[in-house]
Residue, then its C-alpha position, 0 to 999 in steps of 0.5 A: x428779334x431783328x432776324x424775325x422781323x426781317x423774315x416776317x417782312x420778307x414773307x409779307x412782301x412775298x405774299x404781296x408778290x404772290x397776290x399780284x402774280x395771281x391777279x396777273x395770271x387770272x387777268x391773262x386767263x380772262x384775256x385768253x378766253x376773250x381771244x378764243x371767243x373772238x377767234x371762234x366768231x371770226x372763224x364762223x364769219x369767215x366760213x359764212x363769207x367763204x360760202x357766200x363767195x363760192x355761191x356767187x362764183x358758182x352762179x356767175x359760172x352758171x350764167x356765163x356757161x348758159x350764154 
């Protein structure tokens, strides 16, 4: 009987470990999704900024060449 109790205890602790691991993996997946969304937003903002800078440079070049 003692061996059965040890086996049951080991299986129970393994279940706790697997549950914790599952929770950890789920949290990591949520964080990755959050990071992907934020990186996408940064990419869009960066592209808009690049367009604005390019337009300002083009305008300044235009003004300087008109003189």
